[in-house]
Structure formats: structure tokens, C-alpha cells
C-alpha positions in Angstrom: 33.4 56.3 -213.2 29.7 56.1 -212.6 28.5 55.4 -209.1 25.4 53.2 -209.2 23.6 51.3 -206.5 21.7 48.3 -208.0 20.9 47.1 -204.4 19.1 50.4 -203.8 21.4 51.6 -201.1 22.0 50.1 -197.6 18.5 50.7 -196.5 17.0 48.6 -199.3 19.7 46.0 -200.0 18.0 43.4 -197.8 14.8 43.7 -199.8 16.4 43.1 -203.2 14.8 39.7 -203.6 11.3 40.8 -202.6 11.5 43.9 -204.7 12.8 42.2 -207.9 11.4 38.7 -208.1 13.9 37.4 -210.8 16.8 37.9 -208.4 15.1 35.9 -205.7 14.0 33.1 -208.1 17.5 32.7 -209.6 19.1 32.9 -206.1 16.8 30.1 -204.9 17.8 27.9 -207.9 21.5 28.2 -207.0 21.0 28.3 -203.2 22.6 31.8 -202.9 21.5 35.3 -201.9 19.8 37.7 -204.2 22.6 40.1 -203.6 25.1 37.5 -204.8 23.1 37.1 -208.0 23.1 40.9 -208.5 26.9 41.0 -208.1 27.3 38.0 -210.5 25.1 39.9 -213.0 27.2 43.0 -212.7 30.4 40.9 -213.1 29.0 39.4 -216.3 28.7 42.8 -217.8 32.4 42.7 -218.7 35.7 44.3 -217.7 34.4 47.8 -218.1 32.1 47.3 -215.1 33.8 47.0 -211.7 31.4 46.4 -208.8 32.7 47.6 -205.5 30.4 46.1 -202.8 30.4 47.5 -199.3 29.9 45.4 -196.2 30.0 45.9 -192.5 29.5 42.2 -191.5 31.9 39.3 -192.2 29.1 37.1 -193.6 28.2 39.9 -196.1 31.9 40.1 -197.2 32.0 36.3 -197.7 28.7 36.4 -199.7 29.9 39.1 -202.0 33.3 37.3 -202.6 31.5 34.1 -203.6 29.6 36.0 -206.4 32.7 35.7 -208.5 32.2 32.0 -208.8 28.5 32.2 -209.8 28.1 31.8 -213.6 24.7 32.8 -214.8 23.3 31.6 -218.1 22.6 33.9 -221.0 18.8 33.4 -220.3 19.2 34.3 -216.6 21.3 37.4 -217.5 18.5 38.5 -220.0 15.9 38.1 -217.2 17.9 40.2 -214.9 18.5 42.9 -217.6 14.8 43.1 -218.0 14.0 43.4 -214.3 
């Protein structure tokens, strides 16, 4: 197991879109949050990557759960890999 925080930790998670423009741009195209895009990107990495999002608000839990239905294109995944 390798703990990793692509959101930058709880103090920086809300700024993900402003810190990494590709996440905000792709999120805008789909009408979702940058955090949802980040989780979808992690899920696309394959079965060996298991994101475990944390949440303290019901709306954050819902947002995270919806990431499983977001299918990013190969081009979008490459953009996020490069970010």
C-alpha cells in the first residue's frame, strides 16, 4: 500500500481546479467537480490502484461516488498524467 494524496490534503483539495488547470477544464466540459475528475483519473489507472476518498459532508460523498460513472478519454487521461 502506498498512501498518496493527489488532492493535496484536506487543506488544498478545494483548490485542485485552480492549481491544476487541466482538472478544471475537463470538469467544466463534463459539468462535474475537479475532484470528481481526479478520482475518475485514479480509477482509470486500473485494478491495482484503489482510491479511498475521505469526506465529512454528504455532498462530498455523493460527488466522490459519482466519479465511478465518469469515463475519461485516452486524450484526457494523458493530459491529466502530464499535469
